[in-house]
C-alpha positions in Angstrom: -235.4 65.6 -129.6 -237.2 68.9 -130.0 -237.6 71.5 -127.3 -241.3 72.2 -128.1 -244.1 70.1 -126.9 -247.0 69.6 -129.3 -248.8 66.6 -127.8 -248.7 64.2 -124.9 -246.5 61.7 -126.9 -243.8 64.4 -127.0 -243.9 64.6 -123.2 -243.3 60.8 -123.1 -240.2 61.2 -125.3 -238.9 64.0 -123.2 -239.4 62.0 -120.0 -237.6 59.0 -121.5 -234.6 61.3 -122.4 -234.6 62.7 -118.8 -234.4 59.2 -117.3 -231.5 58.3 -119.5 -229.7 61.4 -118.4 -230.5 60.7 -114.8 -229.1 57.2 -115.0 -225.6 58.5 -115.8 -223.2 57.4 -113.1 -222.6 60.2 -110.5 -219.2 61.8 -110.5 -217.6 61.7 -107.0 -216.6 65.2 -106.1 -214.3 65.5 -103.1 -214.6 68.5 -100.8 -211.7 70.8 -101.6 -209.1 70.9 -98.9 -208.7 74.2 -97.1 -205.5 76.2 -97.5 -202.7 75.8 -94.9 -202.8 78.9 -92.7 -199.3 79.8 -91.3 -197.8 82.9 -89.9 -194.4 84.4 -90.8 -192.6 82.0 -88.3 -194.2 79.0 -89.9 -196.7 78.4 -87.1 -200.4 77.7 -87.1 -202.4 79.8 -84.7 -205.8 79.1 -83.2 -208.0 80.2 -80.3 -209.6 77.6 -78.0 -212.4 78.1 -75.6 -214.0 76.1 -72.8 -216.1 77.4 -69.9 -214.5 80.7 -68.9 -211.1 79.8 -70.2 -209.6 81.2 -73.4 -206.4 79.6 -74.9 -204.2 81.1 -77.6 -202.3 78.2 -79.2 -199.4 78.1 -81.7 -198.4 74.8 -83.3 -195.2 74.2 -85.2 -193.2 71.1 -86.2 -190.9 69.9 -83.4 -190.3 67.3 -80.8 -193.7 67.2 -79.0 -192.9 69.8 -76.3 -196.0 71.5 -74.9 -195.5 74.8 -73.1 -198.5 76.4 -71.3 -198.0 80.0 -70.0 -194.2 79.7 -70.1 -194.2 76.4 -68.2 -194.0 72.8 -69.2 -197.3 70.9 -69.4 -196.2 68.5 -66.6 -195.7 71.5 -64.3 -198.8 73.5 -65.3 -201.2 70.6 -65.6 -200.0 68.4 -62.7 -203.0 65.9 -63.0 -202.4 63.2 -65.6 -206.0 63.4 -66.8 -205.6 67.0 -67.8 -202.4 66.2 -69.8 -204.3 63.3 -71.4 -207.0 65.7 -72.5 -204.4 68.1 -74.0 -202.8 65.3 -76.0 -206.0 63.8 -77.4 -205.8 65.6 -80.8 -202.3 64.3 -81.4 -203.2 60.7 -80.4 -206.3 60.7 -82.7 -204.3 61.9 -85.7 -201.1 59.8 -84.9 -199.0 62.9 -84.6 -197.5 62.4 -81.1 -194.1 64.0 -80.7 -194.2 65.7 -84.1 -195.4 69.2 -83.1 -194.4 71.7 -80.5 -197.2 73.7 -78.9 -197.0 77.1 -77.2 -200.2 78.2 -75.4 -201.2 81.0 -73.3 -204.4 80.5 -71.2 -206.5 82.9 -69.2 -209.6 82.5 -67.1 -211.4 79.6 -65.7 -210.0 76.7 -63.7 -207.5 74.0 -64.7 -210.2 71.7 -66.2 -211.6 74.5 -68.4 -208.1 75.6 -69.4 -207.2 72.1 -70.4 -210.3 71.9 -72.5 -209.5 75.3 -74.1 -206.0 74.2 -74.9 -207.3 71.0 -76.5 -209.8 73.0 -78.6 -207.0 75.3 -79.7 -204.6 72.5 -80.6 -207.3 70.8 -82.6 -208.1 74.1 -84.5 -204.4 74.8 -85.1 -203.6 71.3 -86.3 -206.3 71.5 -88.9 -204.9 74.9 -90.0 -201.4 73.3 -90.3 -202.5 70.1 -91.9 -205.9 70.6 -93.5 -206.1 66.8 -94.4 -206.5 66.0 -90.7 -209.7 68.1 -90.4 -212.1 65.2 -91.0 -210.5 62.9 -88.4 -210.4 65.7 -85.8 -214.0 66.9 -86.6 -215.3 63.3 -86.4 -214.1 63.1 -82.8 -215.9 66.4 -82.0 -212.7 68.3 -81.1 -213.4 71.3 -83.4 -216.8 72.0 -81.7 -216.6 74.6 -78.9 -218.3 73.1 -75.8 -220.8 75.8 -75.0 -221.7 74.7 -71.5 -220.9 77.4 -69.0 -221.7 78.1 -65.4 -225.2 79.4 -64.8 -225.3 82.9 -63.3 -226.5 83.5 -59.7 -230.0 85.0 -59.4 -231.2 87.4 -56.8 -233.3 85.9 -54.0 -231.4 82.6 -54.4 -228.4 81.2 -52.5 -226.8 80.0 -55.8 -228.1 79.8 -59.4 -231.1 77.7 -58.5 -230.7 76.7 -54.8 -233.0 78.8 -52.6 -232.1 80.0 -49.1 -232.7 77.6 -46.2 -236.3 77.7 -44.9 -236.7 78.8 -41.4 -240.0 78.2 -39.6 -239.1 80.4 -36.6 
């Protein structure tokens, strides 16, 4: 087949060649896995955020012990629902009891802190085991929940509520 086009019949030949090339079976290219990111102690570090809470999380292989601000998770997060939130990334990836977690949390309330720790654990897990990224991402655990409390405006009792009307 020539590269120059002299007539419309040459265009037909070139088009036929292009369709033959286009019908070749596509080659499946898998997305390359990210590298494992560990510090000198063999831990994966990540930061999790939710509302006003910020959690710094370190994940390393262990027995499944979760320590938050120097206390056990049962002591720090007394409500079972908050502990359930924290352990969601492990249950999704079938890694319960395989990793130790050390987290420091600042700001916000307990619910926001639990969400921040969950976000941090999810990020750190994907840094320790990059193969788990798709499963954790599919559940939406890697996305930072950007909903925060709306600020109070002047001339209002709260963010949107106006002061009580008084006729007299």
